[in-house]
C-alpha positions as CSV (number, residue, x, y, z in Angstrom):
1,M,17.4,102.5,-11.6
2,T,19.2,98.8,-11.5
3,A,22.6,99.1,-11.1
4,S,24.9,97.7,-13.6
5,P,27.1,94.9,-12.4
6,H,30.3,97.3,-12.7
7,H,28.7,100.0,-10.8
8,R,27.8,96.7,-7.9
9,R,31.3,95.8,-7.7
10,R,32.5,99.2,-6.9
11,R,30.0,99.3,-4.2
12,A,31.3,95.8,-2.7
13,V,34.8,97.3,-2.4
14,G,33.7,100.3,-1.7
15,G,31.8,98.6,1.3
16,A,34.5,96.5,2.0
17,M,37.2,99.6,2.7
18,L,34.2,100.9,5.0
19,S,34.1,98.2,7.1
20,V,38.1,97.4,7.6
21,A,38.1,101.6,8.2
22,L,35.4,100.7,11.0
23,L,36.8,98.2,12.2
24,T,40.5,99.8,13.3
25,A,38.3,103.0,14.7
26,S,37.0,100.7,16.6
27,C,39.8,98.9,18.1
28,G,41.2,102.3,19.0
29,G,44.1,102.4,16.9
30,T,47.9,103.4,17.2
31,A,48.6,107.1,17.5
32,T,49.2,107.3,13.7
33,E,46.0,106.3,13.1
34,K,44.6,108.3,15.3
35,A,45.9,111.2,13.7
36,A,43.6,110.4,10.8
37,S,40.7,110.6,12.3
38,P,38.3,113.2,11.6
39,L,39.0,115.3,14.5
40,V,42.5,115.2,14.0
41,K,42.9,115.4,10.2
42,N,41.8,119.1,9.7
43,V,44.3,120.5,12.5
44,T,47.1,122.3,10.7
45,L,50.6,122.8,11.6
46,V,54.2,124.6,11.0
47,K,55.9,121.5,10.1
48,A,54.8,118.3,8.9
49,G,55.1,115.5,11.8
50,K,55.6,118.2,14.6
51,I,53.7,120.4,16.6
52,V,56.3,123.3,17.5
53,V,55.4,125.3,21.2
54,C,56.8,128.5,21.9
55,T,57.7,128.9,25.5
56,N,59.7,131.2,27.8
57,V,62.7,129.9,30.1
58,P,63.4,129.3,32.4
59,Y,59.9,129.5,33.4
60,E,60.1,126.5,36.5
61,P,57.7,124.4,37.3
62,F,56.5,125.0,33.9
63,S,58.9,124.8,31.7
64,F,62.9,125.4,32.4
65,T,66.0,122.9,31.6
66,R,67.5,119.8,33.1
67,D,70.0,118.2,31.8
68,G,70.1,120.4,29.0
69,K,66.6,119.4,27.9
70,V,63.5,121.5,28.2
71,V,61.1,120.0,30.7
72,G,58.2,120.6,33.1
73,F,54.3,121.1,34.0
74,D,53.3,122.6,30.7
75,I,56.0,120.4,28.4
76,S,54.9,117.2,30.1
77,L,50.8,118.7,28.7
78,M,52.1,119.3,25.8
79,D,53.5,116.1,25.2
80,K,49.8,114.4,25.6
81,V,49.0,116.9,22.8
82,A,51.5,115.5,20.6
83,E,50.6,111.8,21.5
84,R,47.0,112.6,20.5
85,L,48.1,113.9,16.7
86,G,50.6,111.8,16.4
87,V,53.7,114.1,16.5
88,K,56.7,115.0,18.1
89,Q,56.8,118.1,20.4
90,E,59.7,120.9,18.9
91,I,60.2,123.7,21.7
92,V,61.1,127.3,20.5
93,D,62.4,129.3,23.7
94,I,61.4,132.9,23.3
95,D,60.7,136.2,25.2
96,F,57.0,136.6,26.8
97,D,55.9,139.4,24.7
98,P,55.5,137.9,21.4
99,I,54.0,135.0,23.1
100,R,50.9,137.1,25.2
101,S,50.8,139.4,21.9
102,G,49.9,136.9,19.5
103,A,52.9,137.7,17.6
104,A,54.9,133.9,17.4
105,L,51.6,132.4,16.9
106,N,50.8,134.9,13.5
107,S,54.0,135.0,12.3
108,G,53.9,130.6,12.1
109,R,56.9,130.9,14.1
110,C,54.5,128.5,16.3
111,D,51.6,126.4,16.7
112,V,50.8,126.7,20.9
113,A,52.3,128.8,23.4
114,A,52.3,127.0,26.5
115,A,54.1,129.4,28.9
116,G,51.8,129.9,32.3
117,I,50.0,132.4,30.2
118,T,47.3,134.0,32.3
119,I,44.0,134.4,30.6
120,T,42.5,137.8,30.4
121,E,40.3,139.7,28.2
122,E,42.6,142.1,26.6
123,R,45.0,138.8,25.7
124,R,41.9,137.7,24.1
125,K,41.6,140.2,21.6
126,N,45.1,138.9,19.7
127,V,44.8,135.0,20.7
128,A,42.5,132.4,21.4
129,F,42.8,130.3,24.9
130,S,42.4,127.0,25.4
131,D,39.9,125.8,28.9
132,S,42.4,126.5,32.1
133,Y,44.6,124.4,33.3
134,F,45.8,125.9,36.3
135,D,44.4,128.7,38.6
136,E,47.1,131.9,39.2
137,A,48.3,132.6,42.2
138,L,51.3,135.7,43.0
139,S,53.9,136.3,45.3
140,L,56.4,138.3,46.2
141,M,59.7,137.5,46.7
142,S,62.6,139.6,48.7
143,P,65.9,139.1,51.1
144,E,65.4,136.8,53.9
145,D,66.8,139.6,56.1
146,K,64.4,142.1,54.3
147,P,61.0,140.8,53.7
148,V,58.6,142.2,52.3
149,A,54.9,140.7,52.6
150,T,52.7,142.4,50.1
151,L,52.8,145.2,47.6
152,D,51.4,147.6,49.8
153,E,54.3,147.3,51.6
154,A,56.4,147.7,48.5
155,E,54.5,151.0,47.3
156,A,54.5,152.4,51.5
157,G,58.7,151.8,51.4
158,Q,59.0,153.4,47.9
159,L,61.0,150.1,47.4
160,R,62.2,148.6,44.0
161,V,59.9,145.8,42.5
162,G,60.9,143.9,39.3
163,V,58.1,142.3,37.5
164,L,58.1,140.0,33.9
165,T,57.2,142.5,30.6
166,G,53.4,142.1,30.2
167,T,52.3,140.2,33.0
168,T,49.5,139.7,35.8
169,S,52.7,140.4,37.8
170,M,53.5,143.8,36.3
171,K,49.7,144.5,36.3
172,A,49.6,143.9,39.7
173,A,52.3,146.5,40.6
174,V,50.9,149.5,38.6
175,D,47.5,148.7,40.1
176,K,49.3,149.7,43.3
177,G,51.0,152.7,42.1
178,I,54.2,151.0,41.8
179,E,56.5,151.9,38.5
180,P,58.5,148.6,38.3
181,Q,61.7,147.4,36.5
182,E,60.6,145.2,33.9
183,Y,62.9,142.3,32.3
184,K,62.1,139.8,29.5
185,D,62.6,136.5,31.5
186,S,62.2,135.4,34.9
187,G,66.0,134.4,34.9
188,K,67.0,138.3,34.5
189,Q,64.3,139.0,37.0
190,L,66.3,136.4,39.7
191,T,69.4,137.8,38.9
192,A,68.4,141.4,39.4
193,L,66.9,140.3,43.0
194,R,70.0,138.4,43.8
195,S,72.2,140.9,43.0
196,G,70.1,144.1,44.7
197,S,69.4,145.8,41.4
198,V,65.7,145.6,43.2
199,D,64.3,145.3,46.6
200,V,62.0,142.8,46.0
201,I,60.0,141.1,43.2
202,V,56.5,139.7,42.3
203,Q,56.5,136.7,40.3
204,D,53.8,133.7,39.8
205,L,53.6,131.7,43.4
206,P,55.0,127.7,41.8
207,V,58.0,129.9,40.7
208,V,58.5,131.7,43.9
209,T,57.7,128.2,45.4
210,S,60.4,126.4,43.3
211,W,63.2,129.0,43.5
212,L,63.3,128.9,47.3
213,K,63.9,125.3,47.3
214,K,67.4,126.1,45.4
215,P,70.2,125.3,47.8
216,E,72.0,128.8,46.4
217,L,68.6,130.6,47.2
218,A,67.2,128.9,50.4
219,G,67.9,130.5,53.6
220,K,68.8,133.7,51.9
221,F,65.5,134.8,50.1
222,T,61.8,134.9,51.8
223,A,58.2,134.4,50.0
224,G,55.7,137.2,51.0
225,E,52.1,136.4,51.3
226,P,50.0,134.9,48.4
227,I,48.2,136.8,46.1
228,S,45.4,135.1,44.7
229,T,43.8,136.8,41.3
230,G,40.8,134.6,40.5
231,A,42.8,134.1,37.3
232,H,44.0,130.8,35.2
233,Y,46.3,130.1,33.2
234,G,45.7,128.7,29.5
235,F,47.5,127.3,26.3
236,V,46.8,129.9,23.4
237,V,46.6,129.2,20.1
238,K,46.0,132.4,16.8
239,K,43.0,133.4,17.0
240,K,41.7,132.5,13.5
241,G,42.7,129.5,11.6
242,S,43.3,127.0,15.0
243,E,39.7,126.0,15.7
244,H,40.8,122.5,15.6
245,L,43.9,122.2,16.9
246,L,42.4,124.4,20.3
247,K,39.3,121.8,20.2
248,V,42.2,118.6,20.5
249,L,44.0,120.9,23.4
250,N,40.8,120.9,25.3
251,E,40.1,117.5,25.2
252,V,43.8,116.8,26.0
253,I,43.3,118.9,29.1
254,A,39.3,117.3,30.4
255,E,41.0,114.1,29.7
256,A,44.3,114.3,31.6
257,K,42.2,115.8,34.7
258,R,39.8,112.7,34.2
259,D,42.1,110.1,34.2
260,G,44.5,111.4,36.8
261,S,47.8,112.0,34.7
262,Y,47.3,115.8,35.1
263,A,47.3,115.3,39.6
264,R,50.2,112.9,38.7
265,L,52.0,115.9,36.8
266,H,51.2,118.4,39.2
267,Q,52.3,116.5,42.1
268,K,55.5,115.7,40.1
269,W,56.2,119.4,38.7
270,L,54.9,121.2,42.0
271,G,55.3,118.7,44.6
272,V,51.4,119.2,45.7
273,P,48.4,118.2,44.6
274,P,46.7,120.2,42.7
275,E,44.0,121.1,45.4
276,Q,46.7,122.7,47.2
277,S,48.5,124.7,44.2
278,A,47.2,128.3,45.4
279,T,48.7,128.2,48.9
280,H,51.9,126.4,48.1
């Protein structure tokens, strides 16, 4: 069937518009233009123009406050995700429990959670994890004059052990037969150790390392032996309905590792290159 002149004009206009679109895509475009790509346009966010990130502060060096602003390794990686989406990052500081359970995500409080969250099969029942971006290692922290190197020592001495609720540190203590004292954030956990409410705490190794560099803690407290769990951290999204956002997260993680920006951020926030993170 031969097209009418009217139809031929419509095709010509459509072809011109397609050519412009292809030219724009081939040039890379701005962050806003990238947000119109097929990969990103299907991402649904809680707030227009923003990606809302739930985290648990303080959790140095992953997320903590400096000069009135929340910063850290996780936050910097989320900045890269926001840039890919062509939006701004908005941070919501909440307890860890609604983060790991998925309640904060399912209620629409945030789009993604970034809080040094260990990937576990139990948690996968409630949330979806990104690819891993950090290898987990734990450590004990105790007073310099009463050092505790291992959980076995803590259990044998019937010491009071402080942990964060719902974390792998808590599980590690419980698995040793210890009934730990639970805290909702690491700030309260550290305060308990400093005040003598507990004898020792279990925490992620990079967090302990960051604390021991602080002038008010250096020389007064010490780290125990590193505990390698073989587990990894991941960013968290809703189990259903966040497939496109999850794809963006995974691509940003992979790209950051390829282009060297991951290593630079690791060095900036943890003070060591990625290959040394399990022992420092």
